[in-house]
N, C-alpha and C positions, 0 to 999 in steps of 0.2 A: 431381376436386379442382380448384378454381379459387383461385389465390393472388392476392390484391389488396393493393396498397399504398394506404393512405388518407393523404392529405396535406392538412392544414388550412392555408389561406393567407388573408390575410397572416399569416405565422408566423415571421418572422425578427426576432430581437432584441426590441425593445419593440413592434414591429409597428404603427407609427403611419403606415404608408404609405397611399396613397390607395386608395379603392375599398372594396367590401364584402367580407365573408368568404365563402369558398367551401371546400368539401371536394372535392378532386380525387381520382379513383380511377384507378389504373394497373394494367395486366395484367402481373404479374411474369413469367409464363411466356412472354410474347410481346413480349420486348424492351421492357418497360415502356411499352407502347402506352397512350395516353390512352383511358380507358373512358367516364367521365362526370364531370360537375360537379354536386355536390349543393348547391343554393342554400341560403343561410342568412339573413343579415341584410344589408341595404343601409343605410348611414348616411343620415340626413336631410340635406337640402341645407345645406351650410355646417357640418355637424357634423364633429368629429374622427373619423377612421376608427377602427373597432373592431379591436383586435388580439387574435389568438389567443394564449393563455398556456399552454394545456395540452391534451393529448389522451390518452384512455384508452379501452379497449374490453373487453367481456366477451362471449365467444362464446355461452355457454349461455343467457344472458338476451337475446341479440341486441341489445346496446346499445353505442352509441358515445357517449362523453362528450367534450364540448368546453368548455373554460373560456376566457373572454375577460375583458378589463378592464371589461366591463359585465354579464356573466351567466355562469351555468353551465347547460348544456343537455344533454339526453339525446336521441339519435336512435335510431329503430328501424332496425336493419340490414336488415330485410326490406323495408321500404317507403321508407326514406330520409326519413321524416317526423320532425319534432320531437315527442317524447312529452311532455316537460315542460321548462320553463326557470325558473330562479330567480335572484334576487339576494339578497345577505345584507348587512344593515345598509345597504341602499341602494347597495351596491358589489359588485364581484366581481373576480375570483378569479385565482389563479396556478396553478402546475403541480401538479395533483392526482394522486391514485392511487386505484385501485379494488382492493378486497380480492379474493382468489382465488375466493371464493364469489359474487362479484358483488352482494353485498348492501349494501356500505358504501363510501362515498367519503371520503377524507381531503383536505380542500380548504383550501389556504392563503388567508387573506384578502388583500385588496389595499387600496391606499390608505393604507398605513401602520398598519392595524389589527393589533395584535400577537396574532394567534390563528389557529388552524385550526378550521374547521367540520367536524364529523363528521356525515355526511349520509346519509340513506337513498337508495340508488341507484334505488329504485322510483319515487320522486316528488320527490326533492330536498329533502325536509324535514329540518330540523336535529335531530339526536339529542342532541348536546352540543357544547361547544367546548373546545379545549385552548389555554390561554393561554401565550404564548411571547414573551419580549422580542425586539425587533428587527422586521425586515420579513419576514414569511413568504414562502417562495419555493418551493423544490423539495421533493418528497415521494416517498418510495419505500415501498411495502409489501412485506414479504418474501414469498417464494413459498409459505411455509407459513402465511401469514396471521397470525402471532403478533405481529409487530412492525411499527410504522410508524416511519420515519426522517424527521425534520423538519429542514430547513435554513432558518435565518433569516439575512438580511443585516443586519449591524450590527457596527460596529467594536468595540463593547463586549461583543459576544457571539460570539466566534470558536469556537462550539461546534456540534456536531451532536447533536440530541436523539433519544432512543430511547423510543418509546411502547409500552406493553403494550396490544394491541388488545382484550384481554378487559376491561380496566378503563378504557382511554383515559387512563391516568396516565403522566406522564413518569417512567421508572424509571432513566434513566442519561443523563449528558451525556458526549459524546466530545470530547476536546481538553483544553486550548485548542490550536487550530491556530495556524500562524504569522501568519494574517491572516483576514479574513472568509471564511467557507466559501461556496463557490458550487456548481456542479454536482458531483455525486458518484455513486459506484456501489459496490455491495457484492458479495461472493461468496455462493455458495449457503449455505455453512455459517454465514454471519453472524459471521465472525471478523475480517474485514478490510474496511476502507473505503478507497477511493481518492478523493481530493477535490481539485478545483481550489480555489485560494485567490487572493485579490487580489494583484496585483503579482508573480505568478510564472508564467513560461512553463514549466509543468510541473505537478506535483501533490504532495500529501503523502499519506502512508500512515499509518493509525491502526489500533490493535487494538480491535475492538468489545467484547472481553471485559474488558480492563483500562481502556479509555478513553484510553490513552496514544498520543500521536503517535510513530511509529517512525522514519519516514524523510521527508526532503524531497528530491525528485527534480526536477532542472532540465534543460532543453534548453540546452546550452552552445554557444557559437561561432556564434550566429545573432543578427540584430537582434531587439531586444525593445522593443516599444512597446505601450501600452494600446490596445485596440480602440476606435474611436469609437462602436461599437454597444454593446459590453458593458463598456467601461471597464477591461479587463484583458487580458493577453496570451494567456491560455488559458481559454476558456469552452466546455466540452464534454469529457466523458470517459466511456469505456465499457470494460467488461470482456467479452472474448469469452466465449461460452457454455461453452467448455471450460476457461476461466480460465487460458489460457496467454499471452494478450496483453492489454495495455492500449492502447487507441486514444485519443489525445489531440489535441484541436484546438489548432493553432497559429494563433491569430487574426492575429498580426503578419505572418507570412510565407505564409499560405494553404496550409498543409500539414496532413495528418494525420500525427502522429508515433506510430509503433508501437513499443511497449516489450515486452520479454520479461518476463512476469510469473511465470515459473517460478523466478526468483531474487529475493532481497531484499537490497538495494533493486532494483527493476526497472531494466533496462538498455535504452537505445535500440537498436533493431535495424534499422529502416528508416523511410523517410518516403514519403508519397504526395502529390504535388502536385495541388491542386484548382483549380477554375475561379474560385473566389471565397473570401471569408473564411468558414471554418467556425465556426459557433457552437454546434454540437451534433453528436452521432453516436449512432446506435443500430443494431440488427442485425435481420436477417430471423429468422423463427421457426426455421429450420434452422441458423442461425449461420454460414451460408456467405457472406452478403452484408452489407456495411456501408453505411449510409445517412448520410453527412455531410449537414448542413443545406444544403450548396451545390447539391444536386440531382444530384451525381455518385453513381453506383452503383459500388461497389468490391468486387471479388472478394477475400474474406478470405485465401484461400490464396495467390494470386499477387500480391496488392496492385495489381492492374491495374483501371483504370476500364473497365467493360463497357457502361455506358449513361449517359445524362444525361436528367433529367426535363424534358419540355416539355408545355405545355398544349395545348388544342384548337386554339390559334392559332399553335402553334410557338414560343411564348414560354417562355424558361427559367423553371423552377419552383424556388424555394428555400424551405425551411421547416424550422424546428426541431421542428415538431409533426407527426410522422408515425409510422405503425406498420402492420404487416402484419396482415391478417385473411384467413383461409382459409375457403372455402365448399365444401360438398358437397351436391348436390341442392338448391342454392339457399339453404341454411341455413348460418349461420356455425358452424364447428366448432373453430376455434382463433384466438386473438388474441395478438399480440405486445405488447410494452411499449415506451413511449416512452424508457425508460431501458435502457441496455445493461448488464444484470445478469449475473453469472455464474450458470451453471446446470449446473455439474459434478455428476454423481451422487455422493451422499454415501455 
């Protein structure tokens, strides 16, 4: 078994930094040693840099999907070659999700277009669209494939939408939350959502069955300022796979704040100091390792930093768009998710 961490760069915040996009691959079992750089696109002279907005993978179909502010593309995990790339309405795309069967992508539009594209993963063609007020952003598909959760940025729409993937119809709205919903995560049973909201160093908790917001949880006693990258003090939240902890990005103070999720409302239990501002966090396939977007690698059990990501030139690597893919006999056999979702056995 070979465990690899795939990291798309530039992939921090709005990702408008200089240079072209690359997909960096690291060897998880050998202290995150740099393995290779998969080339993608280089901006034309004088053009604004292209920024990564999302990453997803499906092992059985050997596909890696990358969305940018200009395109959505599928890569063959066996050859590292681009299989197809698409734009929609002349624009593209934000943080998408792939269904468990690998057949469908739910792709949020960019450029202020108020809709999601439901896309064939085989070629990127559009099946249908889902109209939603606001600016489409984060997308989660449940592990059973029956629901898609759509988050739009818009002060007039502080809601999280639930879509039936069989009909692609919005069947429920969760909220209203206390402010615009930003990154979020769900448990396996699809009963609870934990969501960042604007102007809160913390998160809100809502019941996915009733649609009601239950709790507002804040980190107290620390400085609170909106991040210059994300415009909010907390951008990034994940639920450990055993659903016992919530990991929260503290953008103001450069910490991961870890909460006890076995009680309601969740209670802060410890903090992990990071080398830079975290804008995201996700987990390894086995749930034992946390990957903040700072490039720090954190042991979930001990809360200790065990490695830091650097590229082939020894330069620190930071990205909000990363996930683990495992290979056996040269073929992908398992792929993680860019979102830290609960995976507690039901």
